[in-house]
C-alpha positions as CSV (number, residue, x, y, z in Angstrom):
1,M,-54.8,-29.1,-2.5
2,I,-57.6,-31.8,-2.6
3,A,-61.0,-30.1,-2.3
4,G,-63.1,-31.3,0.6
5,A,-60.3,-33.3,2.3
6,R,-61.1,-34.2,5.9
7,Y,-59.6,-36.8,8.2
8,V,-62.0,-39.7,8.6
9,H,-60.4,-42.8,10.2
10,T,-57.3,-44.9,10.8
11,D,-57.6,-48.7,10.2
12,L,-56.0,-51.2,12.4
13,I,-56.0,-54.9,11.4
14,A,-56.5,-57.1,14.4
15,H,-56.1,-60.7,15.2
16,D,-59.3,-60.5,17.3
17,W,-61.2,-57.3,16.5
18,R,-63.8,-57.9,19.2
19,R,-61.2,-58.3,22.0
20,L,-59.3,-55.3,20.7
21,A,-62.4,-53.1,20.4
22,G,-63.3,-54.0,24.0
23,F,-59.8,-52.8,25.1
24,Y,-60.2,-49.4,23.4
25,E,-63.7,-49.0,24.7
26,R,-62.8,-49.8,28.4
27,V,-59.5,-48.1,28.5
28,F,-60.0,-45.0,26.4
29,G,-63.8,-44.6,26.2
30,C,-64.0,-45.1,22.5
31,E,-67.6,-45.7,21.4
32,R,-68.9,-48.2,18.7
33,V,-70.3,-46.7,15.6
34,P,-72.8,-49.2,14.2
35,P,-73.2,-51.3,12.1
36,E,-70.6,-54.0,12.5
37,R,-69.0,-54.6,9.2
38,D,-68.8,-57.9,7.3
39,Y,-67.4,-57.5,3.8
40,R,-66.6,-60.1,1.1
41,G,-67.2,-60.5,-2.6
42,P,-65.9,-59.2,-5.9
43,D,-66.0,-55.5,-4.9
44,L,-63.8,-56.2,-1.8
45,D,-61.5,-58.3,-3.9
46,A,-61.2,-55.6,-6.5
47,G,-60.7,-52.8,-3.9
48,T,-58.1,-54.6,-1.8
49,G,-56.4,-56.7,-4.4
50,I,-56.9,-59.8,-2.2
51,P,-58.8,-62.6,-4.0
52,G,-61.4,-64.2,-1.8
53,G,-60.8,-61.7,1.0
54,H,-63.3,-61.5,3.9
55,L,-63.1,-59.0,6.7
56,T,-65.2,-58.2,9.7
57,G,-65.0,-55.4,12.2
58,V,-66.3,-52.1,13.6
59,H,-65.6,-48.4,13.8
60,L,-64.9,-46.8,17.2
61,R,-65.4,-43.1,17.7
62,L,-62.3,-41.6,19.2
63,P,-62.8,-39.8,22.5
64,G,-62.9,-36.0,22.6
65,C,-63.7,-35.5,18.9
66,G,-67.5,-35.2,19.0
67,A,-70.2,-37.1,17.3
68,E,-68.8,-36.6,13.9
69,G,-65.2,-37.0,14.8
70,P,-62.8,-39.5,13.3
71,T,-62.8,-43.2,14.1
72,L,-60.5,-46.1,14.7
73,E,-61.5,-48.8,12.3
74,L,-60.8,-52.3,13.7
75,F,-61.0,-55.0,11.1
76,Q,-60.0,-58.7,11.0
77,Y,-59.3,-60.7,7.9
78,D,-60.0,-64.4,7.8
79,E,-56.5,-65.0,6.5
80,P,-54.1,-62.2,7.6
81,E,-50.6,-61.7,6.4
82,P,-47.9,-62.4,9.0
83,A,-47.2,-59.3,11.1
84,G,-43.9,-57.5,10.6
85,S,-41.8,-56.0,13.4
86,R,-43.4,-53.1,15.3
87,A,-41.1,-50.4,16.6
88,V,-41.4,-46.7,17.3
89,N,-38.5,-46.0,14.9
90,R,-39.8,-48.1,12.0
91,P,-40.7,-46.0,8.9
92,G,-44.4,-45.7,8.3
93,F,-47.3,-45.4,10.7
94,T,-45.9,-46.3,14.1
95,H,-48.5,-45.4,16.8
96,I,-51.7,-43.6,17.8
97,A,-51.7,-41.1,20.6
98,F,-54.1,-40.2,23.4
99,Q,-54.0,-37.2,25.6
100,V,-54.8,-38.1,29.2
101,D,-55.0,-36.4,32.5
102,D,-52.4,-38.5,34.2
103,V,-49.8,-40.5,32.2
104,E,-48.7,-42.8,35.1
105,S,-52.4,-43.8,35.9
106,A,-53.2,-44.3,32.2
107,R,-50.1,-46.4,31.7
108,A,-51.1,-48.6,34.7
109,E,-54.6,-49.1,33.3
110,V,-53.3,-50.1,29.9
111,L,-50.9,-52.6,31.5
112,S,-53.7,-54.0,33.7
113,E,-55.9,-54.5,30.6
114,G,-53.2,-56.6,28.8
115,G,-51.1,-54.0,27.2
116,S,-47.3,-53.8,27.6
117,A,-44.7,-51.1,28.5
118,V,-42.4,-49.9,25.7
119,G,-40.3,-47.4,27.6
120,R,-40.5,-45.3,30.7
121,V,-42.6,-42.2,31.5
122,V,-40.6,-39.1,30.7
123,E,-41.0,-35.4,30.5
124,L,-39.8,-33.1,27.8
125,E,-39.8,-29.3,27.3
126,P,-40.6,-28.9,23.5
127,E,-40.4,-25.1,23.9
128,P,-39.8,-22.8,26.9
129,G,-42.8,-22.8,29.2
130,S,-44.4,-25.9,27.7
131,R,-43.9,-29.4,29.2
132,V,-45.2,-32.8,28.0
133,C,-45.2,-36.0,30.1
134,W,-45.4,-39.0,27.8
135,C,-44.7,-42.7,27.3
136,Y,-45.3,-45.5,24.9
137,V,-47.3,-48.6,25.7
138,T,-48.9,-51.3,23.5
139,D,-52.4,-52.6,23.3
140,P,-52.9,-56.3,23.8
141,E,-52.0,-57.1,20.2
142,G,-48.7,-55.1,20.3
143,N,-49.8,-51.9,18.5
144,V,-48.0,-48.9,19.9
145,I,-49.9,-46.2,21.8
146,E,-48.5,-42.9,23.0
147,L,-50.0,-41.5,26.2
148,Q,-49.4,-37.8,26.8
149,S,-50.3,-34.9,29.1
150,W,-49.3,-31.3,28.5
151,S,-48.7,-28.6,31.0
């Protein structure tokens, strides 16, 4: 086991990081963690393997995790690679999930803020006596989000 391992952040490359940050702040209550980032130069080139790379963005503290909790890192490259297909059954990272009080209301808010529906709201019983109401939606850039509520 790696000594001192602790989850820190998940990075999401955006077409427009400012617009996407506003979405996550308004809809989920994420909070900006200063400073805004603006990286370029030989160290970035060496670390990313992208010659002449330039990225800007911000970290957003995820709700419900406290002042030292993990962040959603939203960055934007000047010259991004074309996006591949996004689907909930594609291997690799597919979505982020937020626990909410009311899945239907949360879904409606995501849709009103420019997100899209992926499927319908459903309920499952993962084990006897435990129910989860959930659905998939996307943010305005098509990244998949799971909304869930347990009872």
